[in-house]
C-alpha positions as a Markdown table, in Angstrom:
| # | Residue | x | y | z |
|---|---|---|---|---|
| 1 | Unk | 17.2 | -64.4 | -5.6 |
| 2 | Unk | 14.5 | -62.2 | -7.6 |
| 3 | Unk | 14.5 | -58.3 | -8.5 |
| 4 | Unk | 12.0 | -56.2 | -8.5 |
| 5 | Unk | 12.0 | -53.3 | -10.8 |
| 6 | Unk | 10.3 | -50.8 | -10.7 |
| 7 | Unk | 8.7 | -49.1 | -13.5 |
| 8 | Unk | 8.8 | -44.8 | -13.7 |
| 9 | Unk | 6.3 | -43.3 | -15.8 |
| 10 | Unk | 7.8 | -41.5 | -18.7 |
| 11 | Unk | 8.2 | -37.9 | -18.8 |
| 12 | Unk | 6.0 | -37.5 | -22.2 |
| 13 | Unk | 3.7 | -39.1 | -20.5 |
| 14 | Unk | 3.2 | -36.7 | -17.9 |
| 15 | Unk | 3.6 | -34.2 | -20.4 |
| 16 | Unk | 1.4 | -35.0 | -22.4 |
| 17 | Unk | -1.5 | -35.7 | -19.9 |
| 18 | Unk | -1.0 | -32.0 | -18.1 |
| 19 | Unk | -0.9 | -31.2 | -22.0 |
| 20 | Unk | -4.4 | -32.7 | -22.9 |
| 21 | Unk | -6.1 | -31.6 | -19.8 |
| 22 | Unk | -4.6 | -28.1 | -20.0 |
| 23 | Unk | -6.2 | -27.8 | -23.3 |
| 24 | Unk | -9.5 | -29.7 | -22.2 |
| 25 | Unk | -9.9 | -26.7 | -19.9 |
| 26 | Unk | -9.6 | -24.3 | -22.0 |
| 27 | Unk | -11.6 | -25.5 | -24.9 |
| 28 | Unk | -14.6 | -26.2 | -22.7 |
| 29 | Unk | -14.0 | -22.3 | -20.6 |
| 30 | Unk | -13.9 | -21.0 | -24.0 |
| 31 | Unk | -16.9 | -22.6 | -25.3 |
| 32 | Unk | -19.5 | -22.8 | -22.7 |
| 33 | Unk | -18.2 | -19.5 | -20.8 |
| 34 | Unk | -19.4 | -20.3 | -17.1 |
| 35 | Unk | -19.4 | -16.5 | -15.7 |
| 36 | Unk | -22.9 | -16.3 | -17.2 |
| 37 | Unk | -24.3 | -19.1 | -15.2 |
| 38 | Unk | -23.3 | -17.7 | -11.9 |
| 39 | Unk | -26.3 | -16.8 | -9.8 |
| 40 | Unk | -26.5 | -12.2 | -8.8 |
| 41 | Unk | -28.7 | -10.9 | -7.3 |
| 42 | Unk | -31.5 | -8.3 | -8.3 |
| 43 | Unk | -32.8 | -5.9 | -6.9 |
| 44 | Unk | -36.3 | -4.5 | -8.2 |
| 45 | Unk | -39.9 | -2.7 | -8.0 |
| 46 | Unk | -42.2 | -5.4 | -8.9 |
| 47 | Unk | -46.6 | -4.8 | -9.1 |
| 48 | Unk | -47.7 | -7.8 | -7.1 |
| 49 | Unk | -49.9 | -10.1 | -9.8 |
| 50 | Unk | -50.8 | -12.7 | -7.5 |
| 51 | Unk | -50.8 | -13.7 | -3.6 |
| 52 | Unk | -49.7 | -17.6 | -2.4 |
| 53 | Unk | -49.7 | -19.3 | 1.5 |
| 54 | Unk | -45.5 | -18.7 | 0.6 |
| 55 | Unk | -46.0 | -14.7 | -0.2 |
| 56 | Unk | -46.2 | -12.6 | -2.9 |
| 57 | Unk | -45.4 | -13.1 | -6.7 |
| 58 | Unk | -44.2 | -10.1 | -8.7 |
| 59 | Unk | -43.7 | -10.3 | -12.3 |
| 60 | Unk | -39.6 | -9.4 | -13.0 |
| 61 | Unk | -38.8 | -6.9 | -15.5 |
| 62 | Unk | -37.0 | -10.7 | -17.3 |
| 63 | Unk | -40.6 | -11.9 | -17.4 |
| 64 | Unk | -40.0 | -14.8 | -14.8 |
| 65 | Unk | -42.3 | -15.1 | -12.4 |
| 66 | Unk | -40.9 | -14.0 | -8.9 |
| 67 | Unk | -42.3 | -14.9 | -5.3 |
| 68 | Unk | -41.4 | -12.5 | -2.6 |
| 69 | Unk | -41.3 | -14.1 | 1.0 |
| 70 | Unk | -43.1 | -12.4 | 4.2 |
| 71 | Unk | -44.9 | -10.2 | 1.9 |
| 72 | Unk | -47.9 | -8.5 | 2.8 |
| 73 | Unk | -49.0 | -5.8 | 0.3 |
| 74 | Unk | -51.8 | -6.9 | -1.9 |
| 75 | Unk | -52.3 | -7.4 | -5.9 |
| 76 | Unk | -52.3 | -4.6 | -8.0 |
| 77 | Unk | -49.2 | -2.5 | -5.3 |
| 78 | Unk | -45.6 | -2.0 | -6.1 |
| 79 | Unk | -43.5 | -3.6 | -3.7 |
| 80 | Unk | -39.7 | -3.8 | -4.3 |
| 81 | Unk | -38.1 | -7.7 | -4.7 |
| 82 | Unk | -34.6 | -8.7 | -4.4 |
| 83 | Unk | -33.6 | -12.2 | -6.3 |
| 84 | Unk | -31.3 | -14.6 | -7.6 |
| 85 | Unk | -31.1 | -15.2 | -11.1 |
| 86 | Unk | -28.2 | -16.2 | -13.6 |
| 87 | Unk | -26.2 | -14.0 | -15.1 |
| 88 | Unk | -26.7 | -15.2 | -18.5 |
| 89 | Unk | -30.0 | -13.6 | -19.1 |
| 90 | Unk | -28.3 | -10.0 | -18.9 |
| 91 | Unk | -25.7 | -11.0 | -21.0 |
| 92 | Unk | -25.2 | -9.2 | -24.2 |
| 93 | Unk | -23.6 | -12.1 | -26.1 |
| 94 | Unk | -27.3 | -14.0 | -25.8 |
| 95 | Unk | -29.0 | -11.4 | -27.2 |
| 96 | Unk | -26.5 | -11.5 | -29.9 |
| 97 | Unk | -26.8 | -15.3 | -30.0 |
| 98 | Unk | -30.5 | -14.1 | -30.0 |
| 99 | Unk | -31.0 | -12.3 | -32.9 |
| 100 | Unk | -28.7 | -14.2 | -35.0 |
| 101 | Unk | -31.1 | -16.9 | -34.8 |
| 102 | Unk | -34.5 | -15.1 | -35.2 |
| 103 | Unk | -32.7 | -14.3 | -39.0 |
| 104 | Unk | -32.9 | -17.5 | -40.1 |
| 105 | Unk | -35.0 | -19.5 | -38.5 |
| 106 | Unk | -38.7 | -19.1 | -41.3 |
């Protein structure tokens, strides 16, 4: 008669795996902050710079062109537009990084 012996994983392996997982999550969230990539909603007044079949094109205050759907305005008029953008655009951290990068560029 043969007996089957069940091998259990040693507790130290579980603790090591849990510790490495925790360290990885902690390291990744400090190196690459996740909150900066969450979209935020921005509402602003902007001047229409063009009209397309999809709506009016306005230039946002951050320099990006934004399309406002269902727009009846004409070129040159100011309208209220709401759009989503990554939070990193408004981040003070990224502004400091860009300032430091400009110091080392020739």
